N, C-alpha and C positions, 0 to 999 in steps of 0.2 A: 159849372158842372151840375148836372141834374142830381137831386138827392137820391133818386131811385132809378134803376134801369127803366127806360121808357118802353112803351109799346110802339113798335115801328109799323106805320101804315104805309104800304107801298101800292099805289094805284095811279095809273096815268090819267084817270078822270079826276080833275080837281074838285068838282062838286061832291063826288063820292068820298074823297079823302076828308074834306072839310066836315061833311056830315058825320062821318065816323069819329073824327077827332073831337067834335063837340059832344057827341054822344058819350064817349069814353071819359072825356075831361070832366063832364058833369057828374060822372059816376066815381070820380076821385082818382082816375088813372093819369099818369104822365104820358103824353103822346109825342111822337115825332113823325113828320110826314115826308114822303119822298115820292117822286113820279118816275124815277129811273131805276130799273132793275140793277144795272151795273153799279150805280151810286149806292144802292141799298146793300149790295154784297160787300162793298168796301166799308160801309158804316158798320155792318154786322161784324166784320172781322176786327174792326178797331174798338167798337164800343160794347158789343154783345147785349142787345136789348133783351128785355124780359120775355117778350113774345113778338113774333113777326106775323102781321096780318098782310097777306100777300094776294094780290089780284091774280086770278088765273090767266086772264086774257089781256096781254100787254104787247105793245109793239117791240120789235127787235129781239127781246128775250122774253119768252112767256114764263108764267109762274112755275110750270113743271121743270123747265130748264134751270131756273134759279134754284129750285129745291135740290136738283141733282148735284149742282155745284156746291151748294151749302152742305149737304150730307157727306160729300166727299172731302170736305176740308180736313186737313191733318190735325187741326186743333179741336179736341173733343168739346171744349166749351162753345165753339162755334157750330160744330156739326150737330150738336144735340139741342140747339135752341128750339123751343116749341114753335111750330108754324101752323097757323090756321088759314086755310085757303078761302078766298072770296070768289064764289062762282055765281054765274048766272044760270037761269033755268035752261036746261038742255045741254049744259056743259058737263063733262065727264068727271064726277066725283071719284070714280075708280082710278082714273088717270092721276088725280091729285094724290090719293092715298098711296098708289104705287110709286109715285115720285118721291114720297117721303113725308107728306103732310101728316100732322098729328090729328087734325080735324078740319072741318070745312063748314061754312055757312053760305046760304044762298042769298042773293040780292033780290029784292030790297031786304036789307038786314033788319031783323027784329032785335031791338036793343036788349031785351031780357035774355033771349037765346044767346046772343053774342057774349054778354057778361057771364052767363053760366058756363059757356064753353071756355072763356078766358080763365075764369077761376079754376075750372077743372084742370086745364093745362098747367096753370101755375102750381097747383097742388101736386100734380104728378111730377112736374119738373123738380119741385122742391124735394120730394121724396127720392127722386132719382139722384139728385145731388147729395142728399144725406147718405144714401146707400153707397155711392161712390166714395164719399169721405170715410165711411165705416170700413169699406173694403181696403182703402189706402191705409187706414189705421191698423187693420188686421194684418195687412202685408208688412207694415213696419214692425208690428209685434212679432210676426213670424221670422223676419230677418234678425231681429234682436234675440229671439229665442234660439235660432240657429247659431248665432255667434256665442250665446251663453253655453249652448250644448257643446260647441266646438271647443270652447275654453275648458269646460268641465271634462270633456273627453281627453284633452291633452294633460290636464291635471291628474285624471285617474290613470292614464297610461303611465305617467311618471311614478305612480304609487304601486302599480302591479310589477313585481319583480320580472325583469326581462331575461335573467340568466340564473339558473339554480346554483347553489353553492357546491363546491367540490368537496365531497366527503369520501375519502378512500374506502372502497368496499361497498359503496352505496350508489344507487341510481335514483335520479329525481326527474319526474316529468310533470308538466302542468299545462293547463289551458284556461283561457278566459274568453267567453263569447257573450257580450252583452246583447240584449234583444233590440236595443236602440243604441245611440251613440255612447251612452253611459248607462251603467246599471248599479245595482245595490250589492254586488258581490265583490269581495276582495279577499286576498290571501297573502301570506308572507312567511318568512323564516328568519330567525334571529339566533345568533350564537349566545349561549349563556355559560355559566361557570362550569369548570371541570370538563371542558370539551364537549358539552352537550349542546343540542340544538332545539329551539322551539319552532314547531310548524303550526300555523294557525290559519283558520278560514272563518269568514263572517258573511252574513247575508242580512243587509239592512232593509228596512221597509221601503217600498216605493221604487220608482225609476227616475231617470232624468237627473237634472242638476241637483235636486234635493238629496237624491240617493248618493250622488257623487260626493256631496259634502259629508254625508254620514260615513261613507267609506274612508274619507280623509280623516275624520274623527276616529274611526275604528283603528286605523293604523297608528295614529298618535297615542291612543289609549293602550294598545298592545305594546308599543315601544316603551311607554312609560311604565306599564305593569311589569314588563320583563326586566327593566333596569333595576327594580327594587325587590323582585321576587324570583324564585327559581322553580317552584312547583306549579303545575298547570291549574290546580284548584285555587291556589292563592292568586295566581295571575288573573284568572277569570273573576274571582271575587273583587279584585281591585278594579278591573274594567267595569264590572256591573255597578259598583259603588260610584265610580266617576260618571258613568252614563246616566244613572238614576239621579245623581246630583245635578246634572245639566238639564235634563228634560223632565224630571219628575214623573216618569212613566209614560209620557206622551209619545216618545219614540223609542224603539227598541231594535235589537238585532239578535239573530241566532248565531251561535259560534261553536267551534270545536277546536281544541288545541291538543297537541301531542308534544311531549318533551322526550327526545330521543338521545340515548347514549350510543353513539356510533360504534364504540369499541366493544361493548358488551352485547349490543342488540336489544337492550331493554328499553321499552317505551312506556310512558305514563300518559293516560288519556283523561280528558275532562270535557264534557259537552254541556251546552246550554240551549235547549230548544232546537237543536240542529239535527239534521238527518244522521243516522248512525254511521260511525266510522266502519269502513269495510276492511277487514283483515284477511288477505288472501294467503293461505298456507300452501307453499309449493307442493303440488301433487295431492293436496288434502282438502280442497274446497275453500270456501270463503265464509267467515263468520261476521256478524254485525254487533257493534258495541254502541248501545243507545246513550243518548244524553241523559244526565241525571238531574238537570235543573231547568227551570223555565228560561226563556230568552233573556239576554242581558238587558238591563235597564227597565225591566217590567215590574219587578218586585224588589223590596228591600230585603237584605239579609238572606240571600239565597245560599243554599248549601250545595256545594259542588263535590260530588264523590269522584274518586279517581279509580281507574282501572289500569292494572299493570300488565304489560304484554312482554313476551319473549319472542323476538323475531329471529328466526334461523335463516341460513342462506336460502335464497329463493322466495322468502316470505316478503310481503309488502302490505302497507296500509294506505288507504285512499281517503282523503278529505275531499268533500264535494258539496255543492249546494243543491237545493231542491228543484232547480230548473231542469235537472235530469228526469224528474218525475212529474212534469207538467202534463196537462191533458194532451192526448194525441191529436194531430190535425184532422184525422179522419173520424174523430169522435169516439175512438175506442177507449177502453179503460186505462187508467193511469198505471204506470209501472210502480213497483214498490222496492225498497232496498232489499227485502228478502228475496224477491224474484230476481233482482239484479245479481245478488250473491250467487244464486243458483245457475246463472247464465255465464258467469265469468270462468275463463279457462285457468285452472290453477297451475298450468304448465307454461304460462306466458313467459317468453324468453327475456323480456326487459320491462322496465317501468313504462317506456313509451308504448310498447305493445299492449300492456295491461290497460293503459289509459284509452287507447283506441278501441279495445274490446268493450270497455265500460261504456264509452260514448255510443257506440253502435248498438249495444245490447239494450241500454236504457232508453235512448231516444234517437232512432235512426234519422229522423227528419231534422234533428238539431245540428247535424254536421254542416249544413249550409245556412239555415235560417232558424235559429232556436226560437221556440214559443215563449221562452222565459230566459232570464240570465242564466248562463251556465259557467261554472268555475269548478276546477278539480285539481288536486295535487296528489300524485302517486309517489310514494317513497318505498323503494325496494332494496332489500339486502342482496347483493350480488352472490351468485353461486360460488 
């Protein structure tokens, strides 16, 4: 077996073949000679030479016909073999190129010209092969990424609550719309002592699999925090300390949480770098309660102030992420929580109706294809 792919010389003229073979062998190339076009096609399919030097004018099957068969081969390694056509004066180089030749030389062949064109074709073929390999590697990487994102999507879907809790006298509506398969938004609700409930929402930095991992961590930290503490400021402080201890400030998330007493209607709020909580008073408009601390995990020893609310029948509070206030697709100005508060109907008949109004008012285009991750939870005291 030859150490390197040979240059295959195909010419029915024996003297021309021998001359070319000596010329190329003396220049350091490995050569193989054939006088039959059909035999050459069979050899090319089996061995795939480095270059094919093909005479244009041969009996039975001419060089153009050989080229057309070669280029139509289903094996890309065969169909893309570089071919330099050997032509005589007066023969059509255009016909050669149209048939699929990469280059041509005229007889009598100049050795330096032939070597230069062989080297040029070998370089281009090598680059083409490298590009194909890179494309294959990119395609494999894309498939692996899609599998990772699919796994992350399933993981994140399992983390997002699919059904709200049943609280007598209260309505709960929620939505989650990631901009790609997975996003950095997550929310949840947990029962705590004395019949109260913790509602929380978080927005981690980034998108994709890394954001999905952060949302997984966020849920674990809030579950851990609520198991040991009862008040929102203390829960947020515990989550901040844990997140800071893990990432040392390199990753962070905004968050807002509300502890609700369903019996009395009292709610206690604490926020960390998160968009303001919107409190819709039935028939009396909407107010915004801002976060009192920087995002979780960003600084040590954050101070979390609490705000206490009294929710009467028809009142509601809304937790949401900043995807609602992303740039408009038409390049228009961003919405703001204050603008949104003014657009909401304080006479909304249900939590679901209030959530729909909020989504349409803040980002009409987000209903089908959001420009950023969108998540929201509306908790309303029934009339």
